[in-house]
Structures are given as C-alpha cells and as structure tokens.
C-alpha positions as CSV (number, residue, x, y, z in Angstrom):
1,M,10.3,-7.0,-1.3
2,V,9.8,-4.1,-3.8
3,G,8.4,-4.2,-7.3
4,I,8.4,-1.6,-9.9
5,D,6.7,-1.6,-13.6
6,I,6.1,1.2,-16.2
7,V,3.7,0.7,-18.6
8,D,2.7,2.7,-22.2
9,I,-0.7,3.5,-21.9
10,A,-1.0,3.8,-25.8
11,R,-0.1,0.0,-25.9
12,I,-2.7,-1.0,-23.7
13,G,-5.1,0.9,-25.9
14,R,-4.0,-0.9,-29.2
15,A,-4.2,-4.4,-27.0
16,L,-7.8,-3.6,-25.9
17,E,-8.6,-2.5,-29.5
18,R,-7.3,-5.8,-30.8
19,H,-8.5,-8.1,-28.3
20,G,-11.3,-6.5,-26.6
21,E,-13.1,-8.6,-24.2
22,R,-10.4,-11.3,-24.4
23,F,-7.8,-9.0,-23.3
24,L,-9.9,-7.6,-20.2
25,E,-10.9,-11.2,-18.7
26,K,-7.3,-12.3,-19.4
27,V,-5.9,-9.7,-17.4
28,L,-8.5,-8.2,-15.0
29,A,-10.7,-9.4,-12.1
30,P,-14.4,-9.0,-12.9
31,S,-14.7,-5.9,-10.4
32,E,-11.9,-4.1,-12.4
33,I,-13.7,-4.9,-15.9
34,A,-16.8,-3.4,-14.6
35,R,-14.9,-0.4,-13.1
36,A,-13.1,0.1,-16.6
37,R,-16.6,0.1,-18.7
38,A,-17.9,2.7,-16.2
39,I,-15.1,5.5,-16.6
40,R,-14.4,8.1,-19.3
41,R,-10.4,7.2,-20.1
42,P,-10.2,3.2,-19.6
43,Q,-6.8,3.0,-21.1
44,E,-5.3,5.1,-18.2
45,Y,-7.0,2.9,-15.7
46,L,-6.6,-0.6,-17.7
47,A,-2.2,0.7,-17.7
48,G,-2.3,1.7,-14.1
49,R,-3.5,-1.9,-13.2
50,F,-1.5,-3.7,-15.3
51,A,1.6,-2.0,-13.9
52,A,0.3,-2.3,-10.2
53,K,-0.3,-6.3,-11.1
54,E,3.3,-6.4,-12.8
55,A,4.9,-4.7,-9.8
56,F,3.2,-6.9,-7.5
57,M,4.4,-9.9,-9.5
58,K,7.8,-8.6,-9.2
59,A,7.7,-8.1,-5.5
60,S,6.6,-11.6,-5.2
61,G,9.4,-13.1,-7.1
62,R,7.2,-15.1,-9.3
63,R,4.7,-15.1,-12.2
64,L,0.8,-15.1,-10.9
65,T,-2.1,-15.5,-12.0
66,W,-3.2,-11.9,-13.4
67,T,-7.1,-12.5,-12.6
68,E,-6.3,-13.3,-9.0
69,I,-4.5,-9.8,-8.2
70,E,-7.3,-7.6,-7.8
71,V,-6.3,-3.7,-7.6
72,L,-9.2,-1.5,-6.0
73,S,-8.8,1.9,-4.4
74,E,-10.4,3.3,-1.3
75,E,-10.8,7.3,-0.8
76,G,-8.1,7.3,-4.3
77,R,-5.8,5.2,-2.7
78,P,-4.9,1.9,-4.5
79,Y,-4.4,-1.8,-2.8
80,I,-4.2,-5.2,-3.8
81,V,-6.2,-8.0,-2.9
82,Y,-4.6,-11.4,-3.7
83,R,-6.2,-14.7,-2.5
84,G,-8.1,-12.9,0.3
85,K,-5.2,-11.0,1.6
86,R,-5.2,-7.1,1.4
87,Y,-1.9,-5.3,0.4
88,D,-1.7,-1.6,1.3
89,D,1.8,-0.7,0.0
90,V,0.9,0.2,-3.6
91,S,1.4,3.3,-5.8
92,I,0.1,4.0,-9.2
93,S,0.8,6.9,-11.0
94,H,-0.2,8.3,-14.7
95,E,1.4,10.7,-16.8
96,R,0.8,11.7,-20.3
97,S,2.2,8.7,-21.9
98,Y,2.7,6.2,-19.3
99,A,1.5,4.6,-15.9
100,V,3.7,3.5,-13.1
101,S,3.3,1.7,-10.4
102,V,5.4,0.5,-7.3
103,V,4.7,-2.2,-4.9
104,I,6.1,-3.3,-1.6
105,R,5.6,-6.4,-0.2
106,E,7.0,-6.9,3.7
107,D,5.4,-10.5,4.0
108,I,8.3,-11.6,1.4
109,K,11.4,-12.5,3.1
110,G,15.0,-11.6,1.4
111,K,17.8,-13.7,0.7
112,E,19.1,-13.4,4.6
113,G,15.6,-14.6,5.5
114,V,14.9,-11.2,6.9
115,A,11.6,-9.5,5.9
116,L,12.1,-6.5,3.8
C-alpha cells in the first residue's frame, strides 16, 4: 500500500511556537526530538517527519500512535522503524514552503489479498 502526505512548514512552525515541548512529545520519538534540537532549521525537519508519519499511517490504513513511528535516516536516506520493524520505502522532500513524503508498505495486503 502507498501513503502520501504534504505539510505546510509554516503550520508546523506555528504549532511548535504555540505548543512547544507538548507538541514535540506528542508527535516525535525521543531520538527525533534530540535531532530537531540539534539542527539549524527544525521546522523543515519536523514537517518532513510529520509528513512521513502521516504517509506511513495512510499506507497502513489506520491511525497509529505518533511516537511509535520513528523516522530516522542513514547516509541521507530516510527510513521508518515501527514496533521494531524497519521500513525502507520512505521518501521525504522539502521545498520552500512544503514538506512531502511517500511511504510504500509492501507488507500490507490489498483488497484482493495480494501484497502490493
């Protein structure tokens, strides 16, 4: 199954200003919070992670717990860890105002019972 999401970076910035730590703790895993604090432009990073988590939920076909979906990267390539399992089919892109993500979950079966 495929999931896609697009996020307005400014909207994430406003949520961060308004809710601060509470927003971070609701949406991000501890490793993601640490990374967001260590980079120069955290709003872009947060928007990309938010989009990837939403795309993962859409590919999963159900609402999941935000903090259980951990978006990490290795050599510049994002991947997701959810309940101990790694998912590599993740793409995140940023443009001036938006972050977008696509996630493919080949382990989720389609209506005909065939893995997509």
